[in-house]
C-alpha positions in Angstrom: -97.0 -34.1 46.8 -95.2 -31.1 45.5 -93.0 -31.1 48.6 -91.9 -34.8 48.0 -91.1 -34.3 44.4 -88.9 -31.3 45.2 -87.1 -33.3 47.9 -86.6 -36.4 45.8 -85.2 -34.1 43.0 -82.7 -32.6 45.4 -81.7 -36.0 46.5 -81.1 -37.3 42.9 -78.9 -34.3 42.2 -76.7 -35.0 45.1 -76.2 -38.6 44.1 -75.3 -37.6 40.5 -72.8 -35.0 41.8 -71.0 -37.6 44.0 -70.5 -40.0 41.0 -69.0 -37.2 38.8 -66.7 -36.2 41.6 -65.6 -39.8 42.0 -64.7 -40.5 38.3 -63.6 -37.1 36.9 -60.0 -37.3 38.3 -59.5 -40.8 36.9 -60.8 -39.8 33.4 -58.5 -36.7 33.4 -55.4 -38.7 34.2 -56.3 -41.3 31.5 -56.7 -38.5 28.9 -53.4 -36.9 29.9 -51.5 -40.1 29.6 -52.9 -40.9 26.2 -52.1 -37.4 24.9 -48.5 -37.6 26.3 -48.0 -40.9 24.6 -49.3 -39.6 21.4 -47.0 -36.5 21.4 -43.9 -38.7 22.2 -44.8 -41.0 19.3 -45.2 -38.1 16.9 -41.8 -36.7 18.0 -40.0 -39.9 17.5 -41.4 -40.7 14.0 -41.6 -37.1 12.5 -38.5 -35.3 13.9 -36.2 -34.3 10.8 -33.1 -35.3 12.7 -34.4 -38.8 13.5 -35.5 -39.2 9.8 -32.1 -38.1 8.5 -30.2 -40.4 10.9 -32.4 -43.4 9.9 -32.1 -42.6 6.2 -28.3 -42.0 6.4 -27.9 -45.5 7.9 -28.8 -47.0 4.5 -32.0 -48.7 5.9 -35.5 -48.1 4.8 -37.4 -46.5 7.5 -41.1 -47.2 7.6 -43.7 -45.3 9.6 -43.7 -46.4 13.2 -40.2 -48.0 13.1 -38.5 -48.0 16.5 -35.2 -46.0 16.3 -33.5 -48.7 18.4 -33.9 -51.1 15.5 -31.6 -49.0 13.3 -28.0 -50.4 13.3 -24.9 -48.2 13.6 -26.9 -45.0 13.5 -24.4 -43.3 15.8 -21.6 -43.7 13.2 -23.4 -41.8 10.5 -22.2 -38.3 9.7 -24.6 -35.4 10.0 -25.9 -33.8 6.8 -24.3 -30.6 5.4 -26.1 -27.4 6.4 -27.6 -25.7 3.4 -28.7 -22.1 3.6 -31.3 -21.3 1.0 -32.6 -18.0 2.4 -31.1 -14.7 1.2 -29.3 -12.9 3.9 -29.1 -9.1 4.0 -25.5 -8.3 4.9 -22.6 -6.1 4.0 -19.8 -7.8 2.0 -16.2 -6.7 2.5 -13.4 -7.8 0.1 -10.2 -9.1 1.6 -7.2 -6.8 1.4 -3.8 -8.2 2.4 -2.2 -4.8 2.5 -2.2 -2.3 5.3 -4.1 0.8 4.4 -2.2 3.8 5.7 -3.9 7.2 5.9 -3.3 9.5 2.9 -1.0 12.4 4.0 -0.1 15.4 2.0 3.5 15.6 0.7 5.8 18.0 2.5 9.0 17.6 0.5 10.2 18.9 -2.8 10.7 16.0 -5.3 12.7 15.7 -8.5 11.0 14.7 -11.8 12.8 13.8 -15.0 10.9 14.9 -18.1 9.8 12.0 -20.3 8.8 11.8 -24.0 5.3 13.4 -24.5 5.5 15.4 -21.2 4.3 19.0 -20.9 4.3 21.4 -18.0 0.5 21.2 -17.9 0.5 17.4 -17.9 3.2 17.2 -15.2 1.2 19.6 -13.0 -1.9 17.5 -13.4 0.1 14.4 -12.4 1.2 16.1 -9.1 -2.0 17.9 -8.5 -0.5 21.4 -8.6 -0.9 24.4 -10.9 1.5 24.6 -13.9 2.6 28.1 -12.8 4.1 26.5 -9.7 6.3 24.3 -11.8 7.5 27.3 -13.9 8.2 29.3 -10.8 10.2 26.4 -9.2 12.3 25.8 -12.3 13.2 29.3 -13.6 16.9 28.3 -14.3 15.7 25.5 -16.5 12.5 26.8 -18.2 13.0 30.6 -18.0 9.2 30.9 -17.4 8.6 29.4 -20.9 6.7 26.1 -20.9 8.0 25.4 -24.5 11.5 25.2 -23.0 10.8 21.8 -21.5 13.0 19.0 -22.9 13.3 15.3 -22.5 15.7 14.5 -19.7 15.3 17.8 -17.8 15.2 17.4 -14.0 12.4 19.5 -12.6 11.7 20.4 -9.0 8.1 19.7 -8.0 6.9 21.6 -4.9 4.3 19.8 -2.7 1.7 22.6 -2.9 0.9 25.6 -5.0 3.1 28.5 -4.5 6.7 29.6 -5.0 9.8 27.5 -4.5 12.6 29.8 -3.3 16.2 29.4 -2.4 17.1 31.7 0.5 19.6 34.4 -0.2 22.0 36.4 2.0 20.2 39.3 3.8 16.8 37.9 3.1 14.2 38.2 5.9 10.9 36.5 6.5 9.1 39.8 5.9 11.0 40.8 2.8 10.5 37.4 1.1 6.8 37.3 2.1 6.3 40.8 0.6 8.1 39.9 -2.6 5.8 37.0 -3.2 2.6 38.7 -1.9 1.9 36.5 1.2 1.8 37.1 4.9 5.0 36.1 6.8 3.0 33.5 8.9 2.4 31.5 5.6 6.2 30.8 5.4 6.5 30.2 9.2 3.7 27.8 9.5 4.3 25.6 6.5 5.5 22.3 8.1 7.8 21.4 5.2 9.9 24.5 6.0 10.7 23.0 9.4 11.0 26.4 11.1 11.0 27.3 14.8 8.3 29.9 14.9 9.7 31.4 18.1 13.2 31.7 16.6 13.1 31.2 12.8 16.7 30.9 11.5 17.1 30.3 7.7 20.5 29.8 6.3 21.4 31.1 2.8 20.9 28.3 0.2 18.0 26.7 2.1 15.1 25.6 0.0 11.8 27.2 1.1 8.3 26.8 -0.1 6.0 29.9 0.1 2.4 28.6 0.1 0.2 30.7 -2.0 3.1 32.8 -3.3 2.9 34.5 -6.6 5.0 36.5 -9.1 4.6 37.7 -12.6 5.9 35.7 -15.5 8.7 36.7 -17.8 6.9 35.6 -20.9 8.5 35.2 -24.3 6.0 35.0 -27.2 6.1 35.6 -30.9 5.0 39.2 -31.6 2.0 39.6 -33.8 2.7 40.2 -37.5 0.3 42.2 -39.5 -0.6 42.4 -43.2 0.0 45.5 -45.3 -1.8 48.7 -44.4 -3.0 47.2 -41.1 -1.8 50.2 -39.1 0.8 48.1 -37.2 4.4 47.1 -37.8 5.4 43.6 -38.9 6.8 43.1 -35.4 9.8 40.8 -36.0 12.4 40.3 -38.7 11.5 37.6 -41.2 7.8 38.6 -41.4 6.4 38.2 -44.9 6.1 41.0 -47.4 2.4 40.9 -47.8 0.7 42.6 -50.7 -2.4 44.6 -50.2 -5.8 42.9 -50.3 -6.1 39.2 -49.9 -8.6 36.8 -48.3 -10.5 37.9 -45.2 -11.9 35.6 -42.5 -15.5 35.1 -41.5 -14.8 35.5 -37.8 -16.0 31.9 -37.2 -13.2 29.4 -36.6 -13.0 25.7 -37.3 -10.7 23.1 -35.7 -7.2 23.2 -37.2 -6.6 19.5 -36.8 -8.6 16.3 -37.1 -8.5 15.7 -33.3 -10.5 17.9 -31.0 -8.8 17.2 -27.8 -5.5 18.2 -26.1 -2.1 16.4 -25.9 0.0 18.7 -23.7 -0.7 22.2 -22.4 -4.1 23.8 -22.0 -4.6 27.6 -22.1 -3.3 29.1 -18.8 -1.4 32.2 -17.7 2.0 30.6 -18.6 0.8 29.1 -21.9 -1.4 31.4 -24.0 -2.4 28.6 -26.4 -3.7 25.0 -26.5 -1.7 22.0 -27.6 -4.0 19.9 -29.8 -3.3 16.1 -30.2 -1.8 15.5 -33.7 0.7 12.8 -34.7 3.7 13.5 -36.9 2.5 14.1 -40.5 -1.1 14.8 -39.6 -2.7 17.6 -41.7 -3.0 21.1 -40.2 -5.8 23.3 -41.5 -6.3 27.0 -41.6 -8.9 27.8 -38.9 -10.3 30.6 -41.0 -9.6 32.4 -44.3 -6.8 35.0 -44.4 -3.3 35.9 -45.5 -0.2 34.1 -44.4 2.1 36.6 -42.7 4.8 34.2 -41.5 5.8 30.7 -42.8 9.2 29.6 -41.6 11.2 28.3 -38.6 11.4 30.7 -35.7 13.1 30.9 -32.3 11.6 30.7 -28.9 10.8 27.0 -29.1 8.0 27.4 -31.7 9.9 25.5 -34.4 8.3 25.6 -37.9 5.5 28.2 -37.6 2.7 29.6 -39.7 0.8 32.8 -38.7 -2.3 33.9 -40.6 -3.8 37.4 -40.5 -7.5 37.0 -41.0 -8.0 40.7 -41.8 -10.7 41.2 -39.2 -8.6 41.9 -36.1 -7.9 38.1 -35.6 -4.7 36.2 -36.1 -4.1 32.4 -35.7 -0.7 30.7 -35.1 0.4 27.1 -35.8 3.7 25.9 -34.3 5.9 22.7 -34.0 5.1 21.8 -37.7 7.1 19.1 -39.4 6.5 20.7 -42.8 5.0 24.0 -44.1 3.0 23.9 -47.3 2.1 27.6 -47.7 4.3 30.6 -48.4 4.5 34.2 -47.3 1.7 36.5 -48.6 -0.4 33.6 -49.8 -4.2 33.8 -49.3 -5.7 30.7 -47.8 -9.2 29.6 -47.3 -10.8 28.0 -44.2 -10.0 24.3 -44.0 -7.1 24.5 -46.4 -4.0 22.4 -45.5 -1.2 24.8 -44.5 1.3 22.2 -43.1 1.8 19.0 -41.2 2.1 18.4 -37.5 5.4 17.5 -35.9 7.7 18.2 -32.9 10.0 20.9 -34.2 11.3 23.5 -31.7 11.1 22.8 -28.0 8.7 19.9 -27.8 8.7 16.5 -26.1 6.4 14.9 -28.7 4.3 15.7 -31.8 1.3 18.0 -31.3 -0.1 21.3 -32.7 0.5 24.5 -30.7 -2.4 26.7 -31.7 -3.0 30.3 -30.7 -5.7 32.9 -31.4 -5.0 36.6 -31.1 -7.3 39.6 -31.4 -5.9 43.1 -31.8 -2.5 41.6 -30.9 -3.7 40.2 -27.6 -4.2 36.6 -26.7 -7.6 35.0 -26.2 -8.4 31.5 -25.2 -9.0 29.4 -28.3 -11.7 27.4 -26.5 -13.8 30.6 -26.7 -13.9 30.6 -30.5 -13.6 26.9 -31.5 -16.9 25.1 -32.1 
């Protein structure tokens, strides 16, 4: 009995297996066909391109509409592409001009002085030191930055150093020694256009000596002292100053309303600062003291006032249009002593302001607040 049941069970299993084997391939094919048809239908009715073509034709497209039923679809223009996403990119502006590499100047150029120019301002314009301009124009300026005048033609070297006109019997070695450089500095400067193996320089040739240096021949107003100061008045025209008088505090205030420059700063060829001040602007005593000079003077200073502060300090005010104090007068800090102008050697109105201590020049920036 057990043996028959087992045998009949085995037989039933074989029959079932043969039925599955017979129908399974057919069912699989049917399912595949149905799925494929479904995918194609979805693609036709839900593709954005198909929808846009149908909609652009001017017809209402209902779900399930056959594309072949849409008239003149091929004649409809495609929609404009709209980019809504932000793109990370590098923008570059258009430049219609050719950009040439910046090269340093090698030639000496001529510059005509304009109204308002100063040696310091011109040097800043050409990116060289003011000393270089003075050294290159000794015949015109005589090492005095106040000698600049409107219309002057100045030689502007291409680099800092000394402009030099070659003389008879000059040698590379002698000229290099005179201006405190090595001979190779003269030979290797491209603007000199020298053959290093056979350097021949004719008299009258213009040569630039890079890094060259020489002392200035400076002309400045001597310091004038009050009575019993233990020093001479220094120059004719100095005031007869009585004994006593106001004494400064040692702390200076600005001598003009503006506190910025309009011209030369303090440098080795200009032992003062040029403060911006229009014609007629008030000029004030920077500290209390006694006026030891109040008159026109030579050397390019024009109308000038000098104050002895009685404490080793002097202050000087030049290029004034008008002087309102007199010799020997005591003045207090902040008192009007004159009005700014452009007298003397000046290309425009400003206040030339000096501070001296024990007769020597100091940088006004060190004492002004």
